[in-house]
N, C-alpha and C positions, 0 to 999 in steps of 0.2 A: 334327642334323647335330654335325658333328664345330667343335670350336674352330679348329681348324687345318686348311688343306687336304690332304687327305691325298695330293693328288701330290711334297708335300715329303718324304712315307714312300718314295715310289717313286723318284723324283727323286735326291734328297740325305741319304738315310738317315744319313752320317757326320754329317750337320751338326744331324740329330735327336739321336743319340747323344754329340755332344758337349755339346749343350744340357743334354739329361740330368746329363751329369756333372757341369758348370759348376753347376747349379742341385741338384743332389745329391737328385734326385724319383726316388722309388723307384712305377715304374707297377703294377709285379708284385711285390706284397709279400715270394713267396720268391726273390727276386734282392734281396739286402739289399745296398748297398753297400758295407757294413762287412765284410760278409762272402765277397762274390767278388773285390774288390779293382776293378780299373779296368774288368775286363771286363765288370763287372754292364751299362754301360750301352749296349756293344753286340749283348749278350746279350736287354736291353729290346727294342732296334728290330729284332734275328732273329725274337722271337717276335712283335714287332708286323706284320711282312713275312710272317711264314706266316701270321698271321690275315687279312691284307690278300690273300695269295694265295689263300687257301681263298675267299673271296670272290669274287675274279675268276675262280678255275676253277669253281665253279656257277653263276656267271653263263656261263661257254663252256658249262658241260653244258646250262644250260637253251636255250641257243640252239642248239647242236645238235638236242637234242630235238624243238626245235619244227620243226630242218631236216626229221627225218625224219617227223615227225607231217604235215608237208604234201607228202612223198612218199608215203606211205600212203594220206593221201586222193588225191592225185593216180593210183596205181595203184587206188583203188577206182573211179573215174567211168571208167576206162578198162575195166575188170570188163564194164561195161553195154554194152559194145562185143563182148562176145565170143556165141558161141552160148550157148543156155537151158540148153542140158544142160550147157556150161562153167561157168557161172557161180557156181553155188553151190560147185564145188570152188573155184574161185577166191577169192570174196569170203571163205570161213570164216578164213581163215588171216590175211586182213588185219584183219578185224572183231577177232580175237584178239590181234594185235597191235598193234590201236589200242586196246584196252582196258589194254594192258601199258602202253604209251606213256604215258596219262593217269595211269594210279598212279604211273608213276616221274615224271609232271611232278608230282604233288602230292609226292612227296618231296623232289624238289629243292629245290620251293616250300618245303617247312619248314627246308631244310637250310641253303638260301639265308637264310631271316630268322634261324634261330639264328647263323648266321655272322656275319651283318651286327651283330647282337646285340653276340655278344663280341666284333668289333673293335671296334665304336663306344665301348662300354661302356671299354674300353682304350685307346683312341685320345683319349677325353675326360680321363682323365689328364696327359696329356701336355700339360704347360705351352707359353703362348707361346714365339716365339725373342726371345734376348737381344739388345740392342744391339751392336755390337761393342767401344765406348770400355767396357760395362760392366766394374766390376772384379768380378775372380772371388775367390771364398771365400765361406765359410758361418758366420761367425762378425762382428759389430761392430767389428770391428779390421778386418775385410778392406774395411768402405764407403772411400769416398775423401771426404776433405773436401777441398770447391771451395773455400771461404772464408768468413771469418766477416765479423760486422757487430757493432759496438757495442763499448762499452767497458764493462767488466764493475767494479762497485763495490768500493772495497777499504772493506773495512767495517773492519777493523782502525784504518785510518787516520781512521775518523768516532768510534772509541771504542767500537763496541758488538760482540756477536757475532751475526749473523744468525739469524734462528728459520727454522723451514721452514713452508710454508703454511697447515699445520694449527694449529700451536702460534699463530700468528698470526690465526688465522679462530675458533677457542674461545675464543680472549683478546678479540675484539673482537665473538663473538658470531654470526659469521655465517655458521655453517653447523652442522646439529644431524646426526650419525650417530646417535648413539643413537636417536632418535627413528625414524630412516630405516629401522634394523635391528627397530625392533619392529614395524613395521607391513611393511616390505617383505621385511626380510633383511638381513646382512652386506654392505656395499659399497655400499647405496642412503642416501641422506640427503637433508635439506634445506637449500636456500639461506636466508640468515633476512636481513633488515632490510636494510643495503645492498648485501648480497651480491646480492640479487635483481635491484636497479635497474641495479648490476654488468654482471651475467648479460646481462640485455635490451641495456644498451647494447653490449656486445659484439655481440650480435648483429644491430642495428642498424647497428651501423658497418661489420661486415663486408656487410651486405646493402646499403649503400649502395656500398661499395667495388664489389660485383661491379656493380650495374646504370652505375657510372661509368664500367665495361670495356666495356658493353654486354651483359652477363647480362640476359635475361629472367627474371625473381624468382620465386620459387611457396614456399609451403607444400606440403610434399609429403605422401602420405597415412604414416601410421606404420608401414602394414602391409603386404605384396606377396607375392604367391602365389610357391609354391613355386618355379616355371616359370621366373620370373623371377628370382628367386637363383641359379637353377642355370645362366641362361642366362648370366650373370654371372660367372660364376665361384666363387659362392661355396659353402658345403655346408650346406644346410639342413636335414640331419638326418646322424643316425649319431651317435659316441663321440664324434669331434675336432671337433662341429661349435660354433660359438660362438653359435647362432642359437637365439633362443626362438621356439617353434612353437606355433600356437594350437590348442588340442583340438580335434578333431571338425571339422577344417576342413584346407584346403590353404595355411592365410596362415601366415606368418611375422611377426615383427614384425622392421623393418628394423635391420641394424648401421648402418648412412648411408644418408644419399639418396643416392648415388650408386646403390644399388637402384632407388629411386624414378624416376629422372631419368632413368639409362639406360635405363629399360624403359618409359618412357611413349611411344615411337615403334617401338617390336618388331613385327615385321611390316609394316611400311612402307615405300616405297619413295618416296624424297625427291628435291624437283629438287633440281637443282646449285646453283642461285639463291638455296636456302636454305642453306646451307652456307658457312662454320659457322655450325651452331647452337649457339648462345651459350647455356647453364640455368643456375639457380641454387637451391636449394632449401634452404630451413631446415626441419629435422626433427628430433626428439627421436630417438635412438640407443640400442638395445636389446641389452648385450653381455652371454651366459652365463659366460664365462668371467674375471674380475677378475684374474686371474695369481698368481703366487706371492705368497707373503706376505714386507715385509720394506720397507726405505728406499722404493725404487720404488715398491709398489704403495701408499706409506702416503698416505691424504687424498681427495684428487680425483684424483689420478692417472690411478688405474686404476679406473674404476666402472662400476657394471652399466647405468648410464643416464646419459647428458646431452645435450645439445644442439649442433647442429652446422650452419652454413652451407657447404653443397658447392658446389663448380662445377663444370660439366662441360659437354663441348666434342662434338659430332659434326662430325669434316671429312671431306673429300674424301680416299678411299683411298691417299694417296700419303705415303709416309714423309717426305719434305722440307717438306709443309704442316703433318702431324701433328707433326714434332720443331720446327721452328717455333709452334705454337700450345704444346706443353709447354713451350718455353722461357718463353713469354708466359703461362701460368697459375703457372710456377714465379717471375715478376717480380711478378706481382699478389701472393702470399704473401709475397713480402719486402717488398713496397711497405705491406702491411697492418702486417705486425709492426716495418717501421722506425716505422710511425704510433704505434705502443703504446709505441716507446722501448726495444722489451726486445732486449739483446744476443741473436745466433743465431749460428747455423752451418750450414751446407749442406752435405749429404752425398752423393755419387752411390750407390745401396745396389748391394750387391755383389749378387751373381747368387744367391746360396745363401739369399737373403731378399727377394728381389723377388716373391713370391707370384704363383700361376697365368697371369691374366691381364696383367702387365707385363713389357713390354717395356725400360721403363728406368723407372727410380721414385727421386724425388729426395723428401729429408725435410731439414723443417727443425728444427733442435734449439734450443730456447730454453736460456741460465744459468739455473740454475735454483740459487740461492745456499742455500737449505736443503739441498739435498741434495751441495753442492758437487761437482756435476756437470751435463751436459748432458741435457737429455729432450727426446724428440720431441714438436713440437708442431703437425707439417702434414704432408703427404705429396703427392705429388701424380705420377701415376703416364699415361704413355701406352700403351694397351692395345692399339694398332693396328686390327686386323679381328677381335682374338678374341674378343671381346664379342660384334661384330658377326655373326658366323657363325651363333652361337648361337641371335638375338635375330631373326635374318632381317632387320638392320635395312641396308637398300641407297639407291643413288644412281642415277640414271639418267643416265650421262653425257648432252653436247650431243652433237647429230648432228653423223655425221663424213661430208660428201659427200651429204646429204641423206637418207642409212639413220640410222634408229634403231637405236642405241648397247644395247645387254643392261646390263641392271642390275649394279653392283659393289657390295663391301661397304664402308659407310664406316669411317672410322677413329674409337676412343672414347677420351678422354682424362677423368683426374679430377681433381681435386685440394682439399684441406679449405681453405677461406678464413679459416674458424675454429670451433675445438672448444671453446665455452666452459669448461668443467672445469678442460682444460690452462691452457688463456690464464689461466685466474683463479690456479692455482696460481704463474706466470710475473708475473704482473702482484701479488700479494701477496708475492711473494719478493724481485723486483727493485725496489721500491717502496715496502719499509717502511724505518718513522721508527726512531730512538732512542726517540724517547719511547711505541714502541708500535703508533705511528697507521702508515696507509698512506695515500701518495700517489696519485691518478688520475693517469693519463694524461691531457696535454691532448687529445690529440684523443677522448677519450670525455667530457668533462668537461660538453661541449654535452649529449650525454645524459641523465649521470647528472643535472646538476643541482647539483652538490658534487667540489670537489677534493681531499679529501680526507674519510679516514673513522677515527673515533675518537679519540684513546683511550678508552677506556669509563671 
C-alpha cells in the first residue's frame, strides 16, 4: 500500500508536482532537479501518471477479456442446442478461442502485477503533502523562527570564557570516548560518575512529564522488523541508510522509539473511543551515520548510540484534530526544557528539510555556549495518515443513522521528550561555573540527589 492516496495523483497532479518542487525530492534519479530546471517536478508527475495509467489500462483490458470469456462460454452452451452433425464444427473454434483467451488472461495478469509493482515502487518515494504555512526552502536559513525562550548567560560579565561540553565532561571525568572507541568504534562512549545519574535523571524527568500529560509509558524493544521501519518511512537498507541491520534476520536496531511505538498497532482497526491514543517510549537509539567532522558533531552532540524518551500520538484522521495535537506536543517539549532552564528557540522547519512522512515539523534548538550557536534538541512532526496508510492503522467512525461506517486512516504524530545525549550537552554548557563545576537544574536535583558536579 502506498503512503499517499493514489487519488491525489489522478485528481490533483499539480499539487503533487508543487510539493515535490518545494521539498526538492527526486523520485526518479534521471530527473535531477539541478539538471532539469523547474520542469523536473512536472516531468516526475507525468511519469507517475503514465505508470498509473498503465495499471488502469491493464485493469480495463482484463475486464474486457473476462467479458469476452463470458461471451465465449455462453456461445459454447448454445452449441449443445445445435444438431449433432453441426456441433463439432461450431465447438472447435470456440474451444480454440477459449484457449487463446486463457493465455491472454495469464499474460495480462503478469503485466498487471509488474505495472503495479513499478507504479507503487515509484509512488512510495513521493513524500507527504506539506502544510500550507510551511516555509519554502532547502537550507537551514529557510527555517522560520517562531519564538525564543530564556536568557542567554553573559559569560564575559561573569569573568570567564565558556567551554564546550566535551572539555567540561573530560575535566570532570564524566565521559570516556577513548574506551568507547576501543570497544565499539568511533563516536561510541561511556558515561561516567555523575553523568550516569544525570542521564537517568533526564529519563525519569521526561517520563514523569509524559505521564503527567496522559501518555501511557513503555520501555520499547530496541529492534524492529524491516517492514515496520519501511512502513514508517525509514530506509532500512541501501547506501543512504542510517539504520543498523542485524545479519541473517529481518530485524534492525531502531534509531528512535517512533518506530516501535508507531508499529505497535499495525494492521489494527481502533475504536474511536481509544483516540487520541497517547504513548511514550523509552529506548536506546542507534544510528550508523555520525555526521561530518567538526564543531557541530563534536562530543555527545552526534553519536551512534543514545537514550531517548519519545512521545507518540494516534488521532482521528482529521487535520484540525491532528494539528491541535501537534501544538500540544510542542507545548510539552517546551515545558520540559523550560523546566530544565535551557534557553531555546522554536523553528518551523522548511519544506526541503521535512523528511518524507512529515506534513509539518517543529524543532527546538537549545543555545549552546560552547559552540556559540543553536543546536537541535527536540523535534515534533505531524505525519497525518502517511505512515498509517502503509501500516494499515485505521479506526472505525461511529455509526451514522444506524449504518456501520467504513474504517478510516488515523493520523500519527511523534515528538522527542528528551534525547539525553543532546540534553547533556545543553545542561553542561549552560550551567558551567567559573570554578569548573556544573550546576544541576532544580527540576533534576530530586532525581540526581545532588545539586552540582565537581570540580575534581
